MARNU-380408 format. One line per 4 residues: their letters; for each residue x, y, z of N, C-alpha, C. Coordinates in steps of 0.1 Angstrom, whole numbers, plus 2048, in hexadecimal, padded with zeros to 3 digits. Layout:
MARNU-380408
a	X:Y:Z:X:Y:Z:X:Y:Z; ...
This chain:
MARNU-380408
mstw	D29:4F7:6A3:D26:500:698:D1F:509:69E; D21:514:69D:D15:524:69D:D11:526:690; D04:526:68D:CF9:531:685:D01:539:67F; D06:53D:672:D0A:54B:66A:D08:550:663
pyae	CFF:555:662:CF1:558:653:CFB:561:64E; D07:567:650:D08:575:64A:D0E:56D:63F; D11:567:63F:D1E:560:631:D14:55B:627; D0A:55E:629:CFE:55C:61E:D00:56C:616
aftp	D05:573:617:D08:582:617:D10:587:609; D1A:578:608:D23:57E:5FF:D21:56F:5EF; D2C:574:5EB:D27:56B:5DC:D35:567:5D5; D3B:567:5DC:D49:55B:5D9:D4A:553:5D1
dtly	D4D:54D:5C7:D54:542:5C0:D5D:539:5C9; D62:53C:5CF:D6F:534:5D4:D6E:534:5E8; D79:52E:5EC:D7C:52D:5FB:D81:537:5FD; D80:544:5FC:D84:551:5FE:D8D:556:610
lnta	D95:553:610:D9C:558:61D:DA8:55F:61D; DA0:565:612:DB0:575:60E:DAC:583:615; DA3:585:621:D9D:58E:625:DA8:599:625; DB2:595:62B:DBC:59C:631:DC4:5A1:624
smgl	DC3:59C:61A:DC6:5A5:608:DBD:5AD:607; DAE:5AC:604:DA3:5B2:601:D93:5A8:603; D8C:5B5:607:D82:5AD:60F:D78:5AB:605; D6F:5A1:607:D62:5A2:5FB:D54:5A6:601
pprv	D50:5AF:5F5:D49:5B8:5F9:D39:5AF:5F6; D31:5B3:604:D23:5A9:604:D1C:5AF:5F6; D0E:5A9:5F7:D03:5A9:5ED:CFF:5BA:5EF; D00:5BC:5FA:CFB:5CB:5FB:D03:5D8:5F3
tqqa	D0E:5D3:5F4:D14:5DA:5F2:D19:5DA:5E4; D1A:5CD:5DA:D18:5CD:5D1:D0B:5D3:5CB; D00:5D4:5D2:CF9:5D7:5CC:CF6:5EA:5CA; CFB:5EF:5D6:CFB:5F9:5DA:D05:603:5CA
laea	D0D:5F8:5CB:D1A:5FC:5C0:D13:603:5B4; D0C:5F6:5AE:D04:5F2:5A2:CFE:5FC:59F; CF4:604:5A7:CEC:60B:5A9:CEF:61C:5AB; CFA:61C:5B0:D03:626:5AC:D05:62B:5A1
yaaw	D0F:61E:598:D13:620:58B:D08:623:57D; CFD:61A:583:CF2:61C:57A:CEA:62E:576; CEB:631:584:CE5:644:589:CF6:649:582; D01:648:57E:D07:64E:575:D0C:64F:56C
aagt	D04:63D:568:D05:63D:558:CF7:647:551; CEC:643:55D:CE1:64E:556:CE1:659:558; CEC:663:55F:CEE:673:55F:CE4:678:568; CDE:671:575:CD6:675:57D:CDF:676:58B
lepp	CEB:676:58B:CF5:675:59B:CFC:683:596; CFE:68C:5A3:D01:696:5A3:D10:696:5B1; D18:697:5B5:D21:69E:5BD:D1D:69C:5CA; D16:6AA:5CA:D0C:6A7:5DB:D06:699:5DE
hfda	D00:693:5D6:CFA:68B:5D6:CFF:67D:5DC; D0C:67A:5DE:D16:674:5E5:D18:679:5F8; D16:685:5F7:D17:689:606:D12:682:615; D08:67D:60F:CFC:673:61A:D03:669:619
tiaa	D07:664:614:D0E:655:611:D1C:655:61A; D25:662:619:D30:663:621:D30:667:629; D25:66D:62F:D23:66E:638:D1C:662:646; D13:65C:640:D11:64B:641:D1D:643:649
araa	D24:641:63F:D35:63B:641:D39:63E:64C; D3E:64D:64E:D42:650:658:D3F:64D:666; D30:64E:664:D29:64F:671:D28:63F:674; D27:633:665:D28:629:66C:D39:620:66F
yagl	D41:62A:66B:D4C:625:671:D53:62D:67C; D49:635:67E:D50:63A:68D:D48:630:697; D3E:62E:695:D33:61D:69C:D3F:616:6A1; D40:615:695:D4A:604:693:D56:604:69A
vgvp	D59:612:69C:D68:611:6A1:D6A:61B:6AF; D5D:623:6B8:D54:624:6C4:D5A:62E:6C1; D59:63B:6BB:D5B:647:6BB:D52:651:6B6; D52:65B:6B8:D47:663:6B4:D46:668:6A6
aaqv	D43:66F:69D:D43:66A:68D:D4A:677:68B; D4C:687:693:D55:691:694:D63:68D:696; D66:684:69C:D77:67F:69D:D78:674:692; D6F:671:686:D73:66A:678:D76:677:66F
aigh	D81:672:664:D86:675:65B:D85:670:650; D86:673:642:D84:668:637:D92:668:631; D94:65C:629:DA5:65D:622:DA1:653:618; DA9:654:611:DA9:648:604:DB3:63C:604
qvap	DBE:641:611:DC8:635:60F:DCF:639:61F; DD3:62C:624:DD9:62F:630:DEA:638:633; DEE:634:62F:DFB:63D:62B:DFC:64D:62C; DF2:651:622:DEE:65F:621:DEC:664:62F
lvgl	DE5:65A:631:DDB:65D:642:DE8:65F:651; DF3:655:64D:DFE:651:657:E03:65F:653; E09:664:648:E10:66F:644:E0E:67B:64A; E01:67F:649:DFA:688:654:E01:68B:660
vaas	DFE:67F:664:E05:682:673:E14:680:673; E1E:676:66D:E29:678:66B:E2E:688:663; E27:68D:662:E2F:69D:65A:E2A:6A9:664; E22:6A3:672:E25:6A8:67F:E2D:6A7:68C
vpdg	E33:699:688:E3D:697:68E:E46:6A2:695; E52:6A8:69D:E55:6AB:6A0:E65:6AC:69A; E6F:6B1:695:E78:6B1:691:E80:6A9:69B; E8C:69B:69B:E95:699:69F:E8A:68F:6AA
aevl	E7E:689:6AA:E78:688:6B1:E76:673:6AB; E79:66C:6B4:E75:65D:6B2:E63:656:6B4; E66:651:6AB:E55:64B:6A8:E62:633:6A7; E56:632:6B1:E56:623:6B1:E51:61E:6A7
vaag	E55:611:6A0:E49:60C:699:E4C:5FD:69C; E46:5F2:698:E44:5E6:69B:E4B:5E0:68E; E56:5D7:68E:E60:5D1:684:E57:5CB:679; E58:5D1:66F:E54:5C5:663:E3E:5CA:662
dfts	E40:5D6:669:E30:5DB:663:E2E:5DC:657; E21:5E0:65B:E22:5E2:644:E24:5F1:641; E29:5F1:639:E35:604:631:E27:60D:634; E1B:60C:633:E14:615:631:E15:61B:642
vtfp	E18:615:64D:E17:619:659:E27:622:65F; E30:61E:656:E3E:621:65C:E46:627:652; E42:627:640:E48:62C:639:E46:63F:63F; E39:641:63D:E34:64E:63D:E3E:657:648
faah	E45:650:654:E4C:657:65A:E59:656:65A; E5D:648:653:E6C:649:650:E6F:657:641; E63:658:63B:E68:663:635:E6A:66F:636; E6E:672:644:E6F:680:64D:E7F:679:652
adrg	E84:676:64C:E94:66E:655:E9A:67F:650; E96:685:646:E9F:693:642:EA0:69E:64F; E98:69C:656:E94:6A4:663:E93:6A0:66D; E9C:697:66D:E9E:692:67B:E95:685:67D
vrvv	E8C:684:679:E82:67B:67E:E89:668:681; E8A:664:68A:E90:656:690:E82:64D:692; E82:644:685:E78:639:683:E82:62C:689; E7C:627:697:E85:61B:69A:E7D:610:69C
evpl	E80:605:694:E7A:5F4:693:E7A:5F1:6A0; E71:5EA:6A6:E70:5E1:6B0:E6A:5D5:6B1; E6C:5CC:6B6:E65:5C0:6B3:E54:5C3:6B9; E4A:5BF:6B3:E3E:5BF:6B6:E3E:5C0:6C9
eela	E41:5B4:6CC:E3E:5B3:6DA:E48:5BB:6E3; E52:5C0:6DD:E57:5C8:6EC:E57:5D8:6E7; E4B:5D9:6DE:E4B:5E8:6DA:E43:5EE:6E6; E3F:5EA:6EF:E36:5F4:6FD:E43:5F8:705
grvg	E4A:5EC:704:E57:5EB:70F:E66:5FA:70D; E65:5FF:6FB:E6C:608:6F6:E68:614:6F8; E57:614:6F8:E58:623:6FB:E61:62B:706; E63:632:704:E68:640:70D:E69:64C:70D
pdta	E6F:652:711:E70:665:718:E74:667:705; E78:661:6FC:E7F:66B:6F0:E74:666:6E4; E67:65A:6EA:E5B:659:6E3:E56:661:6DE; E53:668:6CA:E47:669:6CB:E3D:666:6CB
wvav	E3F:661:6C2:E32:651:6BA:E35:647:6BE; E2A:643:6BE:E2C:633:6BF:E1F:62C:6B5; E24:62B:6A4:E1A:621:69C:E1C:617:696; E12:612:69C:E10:602:697:E02:600:694
aavq	E03:5F1:68E:DF6:5EB:686:DF0:5E6:695; DE3:5E5:694:DE0:5DF:69E:DDC:5CF:69F; DDE:5C6:692:DDF:5B8:68D:DEA:5BA:680; DF4:5B8:682:DFF:5B8:677:DFC:5AF:66B
sadg	DFD:5B5:664:DF7:5AD:657:DFF:5A1:650; E0C:59F:654:E14:594:64C:E12:589:654; E07:588:663:E09:57B:664:DFD:582:677; DF3:58A:676:DEA:58B:67E:DF1:58B:687
rlad	DF9:58C:690:DFF:58D:699:DF5:599:6A1; DF2:59B:6AF:DEB:5A8:6B7:DF3:5AD:6BD; DF5:5BD:6B9:DFD:5C3:6C3:DF7:5C2:6D1; E00:5C6:6DE:DF8:5CB:6E9:DF3:5D3:6EB
laal	DED:5DB:6E8:DE8:5ED:6E3:DE1:5F1:6F0; DE0:5E8:6FB:DDF:5EF:70A:DEE:5EF:710; DF6:5E9:70E:E01:5E9:70F:E09:5F6:708; E06:5FA:701:E0C:603:6F7:E06:611:6FA
eeac	DF8:612:702:DF1:61E:704:DF5:621:713; DF9:615:71A:E02:61C:722:E0D:621:728; E12:618:720:E1B:61F:71E:E24:62A:71A; E1A:62B:70D:E1D:63D:705:E17:647:711
arhg	E0B:63D:716:E07:64E:723:E13:64F:731; E19:646:733:E25:649:73A:E2B:652:734; E2F:651:72B:E3E:658:725:E39:661:717; E2C:668:718:E26:672:714:E27:66F:704
aell	E27:662:6FF:E29:662:6F4:E1B:660:6EF; E1C:665:6E1:E0E:65D:6DB:E0E:651:6CD; DFE:64B:6D0:E02:63E:6CC:DF7:644:6BE; DFA:63B:6AD:DF6:63A:6A4:DF1:62B:6A2
vdlt	DE2:629:69F:DE0:616:69E:DD9:615:694; DE0:60D:68A:DD9:60C:679:DD1:601:67C; DC5:600:67B:DBA:5F8:67C:DB7:5F1:66D; DBF:5F2:664:DBA:5EA:65B:DB4:5DE:655
qsag	DC0:5D5:661:DC0:5CB:65F:DB7:5BF:66E; DB1:5CB:674:DA6:5C9:67D:D9C:5CE:67D; D96:5DA:67E:D87:5E2:67E:D84:5D8:676; D77:5D4:677:D6F:5CC:672:D70:5BB:677
wlpv	D77:5BC:67E:D74:5A8:683:D7A:5AB:692; D83:5B8:696:D87:5B4:6A7:D82:5C3:6AA; D7C:5C0:6B6:D77:5CE:6BB:D85:5D6:6BF; D82:5E6:6BA:D8A:5EA:6BE:D85:5FB:6C6
dagr	D8C:601:6CC:D85:60C:6D1:D8C:618:6CD; D8C:61F:6C1:D95:625:6BE:D99:635:6C5; D8D:639:6CF:D8F:644:6D4:D9B:643:6DF; D9D:639:6E2:DA9:634:6EE:DBE:637:6E4
yavt	DB8:639:6DB:DC5:640:6D2:DC6:64C:6CD; DD4:652:6CD:DCF:65D:6C5:DCC:660:6BA; DD0:656:6B0:DCD:658:6A0:DCB:64A:69B; DBF:643:698:DC1:636:691:DBF:63B:67F
vcgg	DC3:630:678:DBF:630:66A:DB8:622:668; DB4:624:659:DAB:614:656:DAA:619:645; DB1:60E:645:DB0:60B:632:D9E:600:636; D96:606:626:D8A:5FB:62A:D88:5F3:620
ykwl	D96:5EF:61A:D93:5E9:612:D95:5DA:612; D99:5D4:61F:D9A:5C9:622:D8D:5C3:62B; D94:5C2:63E:D8A:5BD:641:D79:5C3:642; D78:5D1:641:D6A:5DB:63E:D63:5D8:633
lcpr	D6D:5D0:628:D64:5CB:61A:D63:5DA:614; D68:5E6:614:D68:5ED:604:D6D:5ED:5FE; D65:5F5:5F6:D72:5F7:5E2:D7C:5FC:5EA; D87:5F9:5E2:D96:600:5E5:D91:60C:5E6
gtaf	D9B:619:5EB:D98:626:5E7:D94:62E:5F7; D8A:627:5FE:D86:630:609:D93:629:616; D94:631:621:D99:630:62A:D98:639:63A; D97:63A:647:D91:644:650:DA1:642:658
ltvr	D9E:64E:65F:DA4:654:669:D9E:65B:66F; D9F:656:680:D98:65D:687:DA8:664:697; DA2:670:69A:DAC:676:6A3:DA7:67A:6AF; DAF:67A:6B8:DA9:683:6C8:DA6:68F:6C1
pdlv	DA0:693:6CA:D96:69F:6C8:DA4:6A9:6CA; DAC:6A8:6DB:DB8:6B0:6D9:DBF:6B3:6CC; DC5:6A7:6C5:DCE:6AB:6BE:DCB:6B2:6B1; DBE:6B2:6AB:DB6:6B6:6A1:DBF:6C1:69F
drlr	DC3:6CB:6A4:DC9:6D6:6A1:DD6:6D7:69D; DDD:6C8:6A6:DE8:6C8:6A5:DEC:6C1:69A; DE6:6B6:695:DEA:6B4:684:DED:6C0:67A; DF4:6C1:672:DF1:6C9:665:DE9:6C3:65A
pvaa	DDE:6C6:659:DD5:6C2:64D:DE0:6C1:63C; DEA:6B7:63C:DF1:6BB:632:DE8:6B5:623; DDD:6B2:626:DD9:6AF:618:DCC:6B9:615; DC9:6C1:61C:DBF:6C9:61E:DB7:6D1:60C
swya	DAB:6CC:60D:DA3:6CB:604:D97:6CF:606; D8C:6D6:5F7:D84:6DD:5FE:D77:6CF:604; D7B:6C7:602:D6C:6BA:60B:D79:6C0:61B; D80:6C0:620:D83:6C6:62C:D7D:6D1:633
gadp	D77:6DC:62B:D72:6E5:62D:D6A:6E6:63B; D65:6F0:642:D58:6EE:648:D4B:6ED:642; D4B:6F2:635:D40:6F2:630:D46:6EC:622; D45:6E0:61D:D4F:6DD:610:D48:6E6:603
wesi	D39:6E7:602:D3A:6EC:5F5:D3D:6F7:5F1; D3E:702:600:D43:70F:601:D51:70F:603; D5C:707:603:D64:706:605:D6F:704:5F4; D63:705:5EB:D67:6FE:5DD:D78:709:5D7
yglp	D72:718:5DB:D7A:720:5D2:D84:727:5DD; D8E:72D:5DA:D8F:73A:5E3:D9A:73B:5F4; DA5:740:5F4:DA5:743:602:D9A:74B:60A; D9C:749:617:DA6:744:623:DA5:735:624
lrla	DAA:733:62B:DAE:726:630:D9F:721:63B; D9A:719:634:D8E:719:63E:D85:70C:642; D8E:704:64E:D8A:6F3:64E:D80:6F5:658; D80:6E3:657:D76:6E5:663:D76:6E0:66E
ddar	D75:6E1:67B:D79:6E4:688:D78:6D3:691; D72:6CA:688:D77:6BD:68D:D83:6B4:682; D80:6AA:682:D8D:6A1:679:D85:6A0:66E; D7A:6A5:669:D77:6AA:65B:D7F:6AE:656
rfdv	D88:6BB:65B:D95:6C0:657:D9D:6B9:64E; D9E:6A8:654:DA8:6A5:649:DA2:699:63E; D97:69E:63F:D92:695:62C:D99:699:61F; D98:690:61B:D9C:690:610:D91:691:606
spaw	D92:697:5F9:D83:694:5F2:D7E:682:5EA; D76:681:5EC:D73:674:5EF:D73:66E:5DD; D76:662:5E0:D6E:656:5CD:D64:658:5D6; D58:656:5C8:D4F:659:5D0:D45:64C:5D0
fawv	D4C:649:5C2:D40:636:5C8:D49:62E:5CF; D56:62F:5CB:D5A:626:5DC:D59:628:5EA; D52:635:5E9:D4C:63B:5FB:D3C:635:5FB; D35:62E:5EE:D27:62D:5E8:D27:619:5F3
gtrt	D34:615:5EC:D3C:609:5F2:D3C:609:603; D43:611:603:D48:60D:613:D3E:613:61B; D30:61C:61A:D28:61D:621:D20:60D:623; D1E:60A:618:D16:5FE:61C:D1E:5EF:622
svef	D2D:5EE:61F:D33:5EA:624:D33:5E9:630; D34:5F7:636:D37:5F9:646:D29:5F5:64E; D1D:5FA:644:D11:5F9:64D:D0F:5EB:652; D10:5E5:642:D11:5D6:649:D19:5CF:652
ladi	D28:5D2:654:D2E:5CE:660:D29:5D1:670; D26:5DF:66D:D20:5E7:679:D10:5E0:67E; D0D:5D8:679:CFC:5D1:679:D00:5C6:680; D0A:5C0:679:D0B:5B1:67D:D10:5B3:68F
gcaa	D1A:5BE:692:D22:5C6:69A:D35:5BF:6A1; D36:5C0:6A8:D47:5C0:6AA:D4A:5B2:6AE; D42:5B1:6B6:D42:5A6:6C1:D3D:599:6BB; D37:599:6B0:D2A:58F:6A9:D3C:58D:69D
lhah	D40:597:697:D4E:596:68B:D56:591:695; D5C:593:69F:D67:58A:6A7:D63:57F:6A9; D5A:57C:6B1:D58:56C:6B1:D56:566:6A9; D50:56D:69A:D50:560:690:D5D:55B:68C
alev	D66:56A:68B:D71:565:687:D7B:55C:688; D7B:55E:69C:D81:556:6A1:D81:547:69C; D75:547:69F:D6B:539:69D:D6D:532:690; D71:538:686:D73:531:678:D7F:52F:679
agaf	D89:53C:67D:D96:53A:67C:D9D:52A:684; D92:529:68F:D95:51F:699:D92:510:69B; D88:514:68B:D81:505:687:D8C:4FF:67B; D91:509:678:D9E:507:66B:DA7:503:675
caaa	DAB:506:67B:DB9:503:681:DB6:4F6:689; DAA:4F4:68E:DA6:4E5:697:DA8:4D9:68C; DA4:4DC:67D:DA3:4D2:677:DB3:4D2:672; DB8:4DD:66F:DC8:4DB:66F:DCF:4DA:674
dlpa	DCE:4D5:685:DD3:4D2:691:DE2:4DE:68C; DDB:4EA:68D:DE4:4F3:692:DE7:4FB:6A3; DE9:503:6A7:DE2:50A:6B3:DD8:515:6B0; DD0:512:6BB:DC1:51A:6BA:DC9:52C:6B7
pdsa	DC3:530:6B0:DC7:542:6AD:DC1:54B:6B2; DC8:552:6B6:DC2:560:6BD:DBC:56D:6B0; DBE:569:6A9:DBA:573:69C:DB5:56E:690; DAE:575:68A:DAE:574:679:DB3:570:670
ilav	DBF:572:671:DCA:571:669:DD1:565:66D; DD6:55D:669:DDF:54F:667:DE5:54E:65D; DF3:551:666:E00:54F:65F:E09:541:659; E0B:538:653:E12:52E:653:E19:528:64C
gtde	E25:523:64E:E2D:519:648:E29:50E:63E; E2E:50D:637:E25:503:62C:E30:4F6:621; E2C:4EF:623:E32:4E4:61A:E32:4E5:60B; E34:4DD:604:E33:4DB:5F1:E26:4DB:5F4
avpg	E1D:4D1:5F9:E14:4CC:5F5:E05:4D7:5F4; E08:4E1:5FD:DFD:4EB:5FD:DF6:4F0:5F3; E02:4F8:5E9:DFA:4FC:5DE:DF1:4F7:5D8; DF2:4EA:5DA:DE9:4DD:5D0:DDE:4DD:5D8
vlae	DDC:4DB:5E3:DD2:4DB:5ED:DC6:4E8:5EA; DD1:4F3:5EA:DC8:500:5EA:DBF:502:5DB; DC5:4F9:5D1:DC3:4F9:5C7:DB5:4F2:5C4; DB7:4E9:5C9:DAA:4DC:5CA:D9F:4E1:5CE
hrvv	DA5:4EA:5DB:D97:4EE:5DF:D91:4FE:5E0; D98:502:5D8:D95:510:5CE:D9B:51A:5D8; DA3:51E:5E3:DA4:524:5EA:DAE:530:5E9; DA6:53B:5EC:DB0:54B:5EA:DB9:54F:5F6
tarr	DC2:54F:5F2:DCE:555:603:DD4:55E:5FC; DDE:55F:604:DEC:565:601:DFA:564:604; E00:564:600:E11:563:606:E16:56F:60B; E18:570:619:E1F:57E:61F:E2C:577:626
agrl	E39:57C:627:E45:57A:62F:E46:56F:62C; E47:565:61B:E49:556:621:E40:54F:62A; E2F:553:62B:E2D:54A:634:E1D:54C:62A; E13:541:629:E07:540:627:E03:549:632
rlsf	DF9:554:62D:DF0:55B:631:DDF:555:630; DDD:555:63A:DC6:551:636:DC4:55B:63C; DB8:560:63E:DB1:568:649:D9C:563:644; D99:565:64F:D8C:563:652:D82:56E:659
hahn	D77:56D:64E:D70:57A:652:D61:572:652; D5A:57E:64F:D47:57F:653:D43:574:643; D4B:571:639:D46:56A:62B:D4A:55A:62F; D51:555:63B:D56:54C:63B:D4C:544:648
tvae	D4C:534:63F:D46:52E:64F:D4B:524:64F; D4C:51C:65F:D54:511:665:D53:509:659; D49:505:653:D46:4F7:64B:D49:4FB:640; D4E:4FF:638:D58:503:630:D6B:502:634
vepl	D6B:505:63D:D7D:505:63C:D7F:4FA:648; D76:4F4:649:D77:4E4:654:D83:4DE:649; D78:4DB:63D:D82:4CE:632:D8F:4D3:62E; D90:4E2:62F:D9C:4E9:62C:DA8:4E6:636
gral	DA4:4E6:63F:DAD:4E6:648:DB1:4D8:64C; DAB:4C8:64A:DA8:4BE:64D:DB3:4B9:63E; DB2:4C2:630:DBC:4BC:628:DC9:4C3:62C; DC9:4CA:630:DD6:4D2:62F:DE0:4D1:63F
rghl	DDA:4C3:648:DDA:4BF:656:DEA:4B7:651; DF6:4BD:657:E02:4BB:654:E06:4C0:64D; E04:4CB:646:E0C:4CD:63B:E0C:4DD:63D; E08:4DF:64B:E0D:4F1:64E:E16:4F3:65E
raga	E1A:4FA:65D:E1E:4FB:66E:E1C:50A:671; E16:50D:67D:E18:51C:67F:E21:523:682; E21:531:67D:E27:53B:67D:E36:531:67B; E39:52D:672:E42:529:66D:E48:52B:65A
apla	E58:529:65B:E5B:529:64B:E56:520:647; E59:518:639:E54:515:635:E59:503:637; E4E:4F7:637:E53:4ED:63F:E60:4E7:637; E65:4DF:63A:E73:4D8:63A:E6A:4C9:628
């Protein structure tokens, strides 16, 4: 069992195995938010004071996903970021998505059916093989929300390159525990409130530089200006010439928490976060007599005894697509999940519907 000091940075009162629904803030984030709210109450905050915080959050996220900060835009939710890509898809184009993917990835494209955009659902494992000459975009979550399956991004990247299609990757269930290289893909999106441990209301977009002028900034606002504080009144349109042109006006306090949480994770490092998540998930699975996982998200079938065991151990989980979903992150340890795994041994079935 490895030593993992970072769990001490969190303050849960439960055995929290639900990061895939909502991440926990580390102490530094709790403190930063408390200080920001106190300054607000004292009347010592002004809107421009948040600019440095947002710039730092952008830079920290850029480092975490391996792109320059100039390729990162800030948003508030994933669906509007996907929506600006969907608005740029040609009339009548084909968009491939994974069957059962999270709807913030798929609905924005489906909303363009009136102009002939065809959204085709394909089983995740078959997605790369279905890319063809009519495919304009493929949109997929790197890690599936419902069950933690990993998309074969290398195969998708190769298939898209071969057929001239573009690839949008949702990193919401991956960035923060799974090493990713966002620069390999045309566009990535990421909600901050799960594995990045941020307050709800912040999100990130990365855009390959050659696409900046091809995507319409459908939510263009003052904060997307080349100089935001000189872009608050009047025409003409004067947007930043990099990914900042897709920025939306920030929810200030959420970005205070986002900066500290993303910097906290960046200081740990992607490789360590990945190794730890799989170690803890693996320890749970070994104790529960389940196959070794390749994901920090585990979806299992259950029998009628499971709710009582979870209540006895004060465990917070989720149910998705008819299965119990558990997720393991930086606040978890091997020592806390092994007893739970032993208590659930014989009551779970990997990747299955409820036990008979």
